C-alpha positions as CSV (number, residue, x, y, z in Angstrom):
1,X,52.2,-28.4,-36.1
2,X,52.0,-24.6,-35.8
3,X,48.8,-24.4,-37.8
4,X,47.1,-27.0,-35.6
5,X,48.1,-25.1,-32.4
6,X,46.7,-21.9,-33.9
7,X,43.4,-23.6,-34.7
8,X,43.2,-24.9,-31.1
9,X,43.9,-21.4,-29.7
10,X,41.2,-19.9,-31.9
11,X,38.7,-22.6,-31.0
12,X,39.5,-22.1,-27.3
13,X,39.0,-18.3,-27.6
14,X,35.7,-18.9,-29.3
15,X,34.5,-21.3,-26.6
16,X,35.5,-18.9,-23.9
17,X,33.7,-16.1,-25.7
18,X,30.6,-18.2,-25.6
19,X,30.7,-18.7,-21.9
20,X,28.6,-16.6,-19.5
21,X,28.8,-16.8,-15.7
22,X,25.6,-16.8,-13.7
23,X,26.2,-16.1,-10.0
24,X,24.5,-18.0,-7.2
25,X,22.1,-15.1,-6.5
26,X,21.2,-14.7,-10.2
27,X,19.1,-16.4,-12.8
28,X,19.6,-16.1,-16.5
29,X,16.8,-15.5,-18.9
30,X,17.9,-17.1,-22.2
31,X,16.6,-16.2,-25.6
32,X,17.0,-18.3,-28.8
33,X,16.7,-16.2,-32.0
34,X,14.7,-13.6,-30.2
35,X,12.3,-16.1,-28.5
36,X,12.3,-17.0,-24.8
37,X,14.1,-20.3,-24.4
38,X,14.5,-21.0,-20.7
39,X,15.6,-19.8,-17.3
40,X,19.3,-20.6,-16.7
41,X,20.5,-21.7,-13.3
42,X,23.8,-20.5,-11.6
43,X,27.1,-21.6,-13.2
44,X,28.9,-21.3,-16.5
45,X,26.6,-21.4,-19.4
46,X,27.2,-21.4,-23.2
47,X,25.5,-18.6,-25.1
48,X,26.1,-18.6,-28.8
49,X,26.4,-15.0,-30.1
50,X,24.0,-13.8,-32.7
51,X,21.7,-16.8,-32.2
52,X,21.4,-16.6,-28.5
53,X,21.3,-13.9,-25.8
54,X,20.9,-13.9,-22.0
55,X,19.7,-11.4,-19.4
56,X,20.8,-11.9,-15.8
57,X,18.2,-11.2,-13.1
58,X,19.2,-10.5,-9.5
59,X,17.0,-12.7,-7.2
60,X,18.0,-11.0,-3.9
61,X,15.7,-8.9,-1.8
62,X,15.9,-5.3,-2.8
63,X,15.2,-2.2,-0.7
64,X,13.7,0.7,-2.7
65,X,13.4,4.1,-1.0
66,X,10.2,5.7,-2.2
67,X,10.7,9.4,-2.3
68,X,8.5,11.9,-0.4
69,X,5.0,12.2,-1.9
70,X,2.5,15.0,-1.4
71,X,-0.8,13.5,-0.3
72,X,-4.1,14.8,0.9
73,X,-5.8,12.8,3.8
74,X,-9.5,12.0,3.9
75,X,-10.0,15.1,6.2
76,X,-8.3,17.4,3.6
77,X,-4.9,17.8,5.4
78,X,-1.8,18.0,3.3
79,X,1.1,15.6,4.3
80,X,4.4,14.5,2.9
81,X,5.2,10.8,3.3
82,X,7.9,8.5,2.3
83,X,8.5,4.8,2.6
84,X,10.9,2.0,1.9
85,X,9.6,-1.1,0.1
86,X,11.3,-4.6,0.2
87,X,10.7,-6.9,-2.6
88,X,12.3,-9.8,-4.6
89,X,12.0,-11.4,-8.0
90,X,10.5,-14.9,-7.7
91,X,10.0,-15.5,-11.4
92,X,12.9,-14.2,-13.5
93,X,11.2,-14.9,-16.8
94,X,8.1,-12.8,-15.9
95,X,10.3,-10.0,-14.6
96,X,11.9,-9.7,-18.0
97,X,9.0,-10.6,-20.3
98,X,6.1,-8.9,-18.6
99,X,7.5,-5.5,-17.7
100,X,10.2,-3.3,-19.3
101,X,12.0,-2.2,-16.1
102,X,10.6,-3.9,-13.0
103,X,12.7,-1.8,-10.6
104,X,11.3,1.5,-12.0
105,X,7.8,0.0,-12.3
106,X,7.7,-1.1,-8.7
107,X,8.9,2.3,-7.5
108,X,6.2,4.1,-9.5
109,X,3.5,1.8,-8.4
110,X,4.5,2.2,-4.8
111,X,4.3,6.0,-5.1
112,X,0.8,6.0,-6.6
113,X,-0.5,3.4,-4.1
114,X,0.9,5.4,-1.2
115,X,-0.9,8.5,-2.2
116,X,-4.2,6.6,-2.8
117,X,-4.0,4.8,0.6
118,X,-3.3,8.1,2.5
119,X,-6.3,9.7,0.7
120,X,-8.5,7.0,2.3
121,X,-7.4,7.7,5.8
122,X,-7.9,10.6,8.2
123,X,-4.8,12.2,9.7
124,X,-5.4,10.7,13.2
125,X,-5.7,7.2,11.6
126,X,-2.5,7.7,9.6
127,X,-0.5,8.8,12.6
128,X,-1.8,6.2,15.0
129,X,-1.8,3.2,12.7
130,X,1.2,3.5,10.4
131,X,1.6,-0.3,10.4
132,X,-2.0,-0.8,9.1
133,X,-1.4,1.8,6.3
134,X,1.9,0.1,5.4
135,X,0.2,-3.3,5.4
136,X,-2.5,-2.0,3.0
137,X,0.1,-0.5,0.7
138,X,2.0,-3.8,0.7
139,X,-1.1,-5.9,-0.2
140,X,-2.0,-3.6,-3.1
141,X,1.5,-3.4,-4.6
142,X,2.0,-7.2,-4.1
143,X,-1.2,-8.0,-5.9
144,X,-0.4,-5.7,-8.8
145,X,3.2,-7.0,-9.2
146,X,2.2,-10.7,-9.2
147,X,2.0,-10.8,-13.0
148,X,5.6,-9.5,-13.1
149,X,6.9,-12.3,-11.0
150,X,7.7,-10.1,-8.0
151,X,6.9,-10.7,-4.4
152,X,6.6,-7.6,-2.1
153,X,7.9,-8.7,1.3
154,X,7.1,-5.6,3.4
155,X,6.5,-1.8,3.3
156,X,7.6,0.6,6.0
157,X,6.4,4.1,6.3
158,X,9.5,6.2,7.3
159,X,8.3,9.7,7.8
160,X,5.0,11.7,7.9
161,X,5.7,15.4,7.6
162,X,2.9,17.9,8.3
163,X,2.7,21.6,7.6
164,X,4.0,23.9,10.4
165,X,0.6,25.2,11.3
166,X,-0.8,21.7,11.6
167,X,2.2,20.7,13.8
168,X,1.4,23.6,16.2
169,X,-2.3,22.6,16.3
170,X,-1.4,19.0,17.2
171,X,1.1,20.2,19.9
172,X,-1.7,22.4,21.4
173,X,-4.1,19.5,21.3
174,X,-1.6,17.2,23.1
175,X,-0.9,19.9,25.7
176,X,-4.6,20.3,26.3
177,X,-5.0,16.5,26.7
178,X,-2.2,16.4,29.3
179,X,-3.8,19.3,31.3
180,X,-7.1,17.5,31.1
181,X,-5.6,14.3,32.5
182,X,-3.8,16.3,35.3
183,X,-7.1,18.0,36.3
184,X,-8.9,14.7,36.4
185,X,-6.2,13.0,38.5
186,X,-6.1,16.0,40.9
187,X,-9.9,16.0,41.3
188,X,-9.9,12.2,41.9
189,X,-7.2,12.7,44.6
190,X,-9.3,15.4,46.3
191,X,-12.4,13.2,46.3
192,X,-10.4,10.4,48.0
193,X,-8.9,12.8,50.6
194,X,-12.4,14.3,51.4
195,X,-13.8,10.8,51.9
196,X,-11.0,9.9,54.2
197,X,-11.4,13.1,56.2
198,X,-15.1,12.5,56.5
199,X,-14.4,8.9,57.8
200,X,-11.9,10.3,60.3
201,X,-14.3,13.0,61.5
202,X,-17.1,10.5,61.9
203,X,-14.8,8.1,63.9
204,X,-13.7,10.9,66.2
205,X,-17.2,12.1,66.8
206,X,-18.5,8.6,67.7
207,X,-15.6,7.5,69.9
208,X,-15.6,8.9,73.5
209,X,-12.3,10.6,74.4
210,X,-10.9,10.3,70.9
211,X,-11.1,14.0,70.3
212,X,-9.1,14.6,73.5
213,X,-6.4,12.2,72.5
214,X,-6.2,13.8,69.1
215,X,-5.9,17.2,70.7
216,X,-3.1,16.1,73.0
217,X,-1.3,14.4,70.1
218,X,-1.5,17.7,68.1
219,X,-0.1,19.7,71.1
220,X,2.8,17.3,71.5
221,X,3.7,17.7,67.8
222,X,3.6,21.5,68.1
223,X,5.7,21.6,71.3
224,X,8.6,20.0,69.5
225,X,9.4,23.3,67.8
226,X,9.9,26.3,70.1
227,X,9.2,28.8,67.3
228,X,5.6,27.7,67.0
229,X,2.9,29.8,68.4
230,X,0.2,27.6,70.0
231,X,-3.4,28.6,70.2
232,X,-5.4,26.3,72.4
233,X,-8.6,25.1,71.0
234,X,-10.8,23.8,73.9
235,X,-13.1,21.0,72.8
236,X,-16.8,21.6,73.2
237,X,-17.0,18.5,75.5
238,X,-14.6,20.2,78.0
239,X,-16.7,23.4,78.1
240,X,-19.9,21.3,78.7
241,X,-18.1,19.5,81.5
242,X,-17.3,22.8,83.2
243,X,-20.8,23.9,82.7
244,X,-22.2,20.8,84.4
245,X,-19.7,21.3,87.3
246,X,-21.0,24.8,87.8
247,X,-24.5,23.8,88.3
């Protein structure tokens, strides 16, 4: 009786030792005597030691921070750029069989691609169209990682750091551009004001009595403040009227 119980305990321990748990977000790549056997779905799976082995692969989306890279733009300006790349394994078997360390491989490929893409762009293009540069990096890395069973979902350029002297040049350029817009707006306002003044002067000149009314209105405005010193300007029409009366 005791011997049978001991045998059952040993068999139970052996069975438990054969069990491997694959979580919902994982897939197991199972090998039989060193050869690829199949991809194992989530759950408890039996793996016989010595004859079988299994490698678990995380199928969730991963975010990899690509460290700062020194790159030279098309117009020979040095810049440091870094990015974050989001990818996921879509074929667990390829991710294990086709590349030694897919996480390291994706990171290295992203770094190289980032430098190459920046080298094809001028600085103004890079600063103005980060999304386009990131899209191009994504397409290149995604195409290169297809044989590894990896899907690159997106690439985001985080920072573009320029040398201090180049930052000063860009700041001066931006300031000059603002001054240019200010001068243009001011000149446009002066043109509009001059046109309106010319229209008003033409209207006063062609309307009988309008100049007199305008003069009286101005005198009324000035008289509201006792501190003002008023110099009367006699319209030419008034002088001509006196001249006719004297004849």
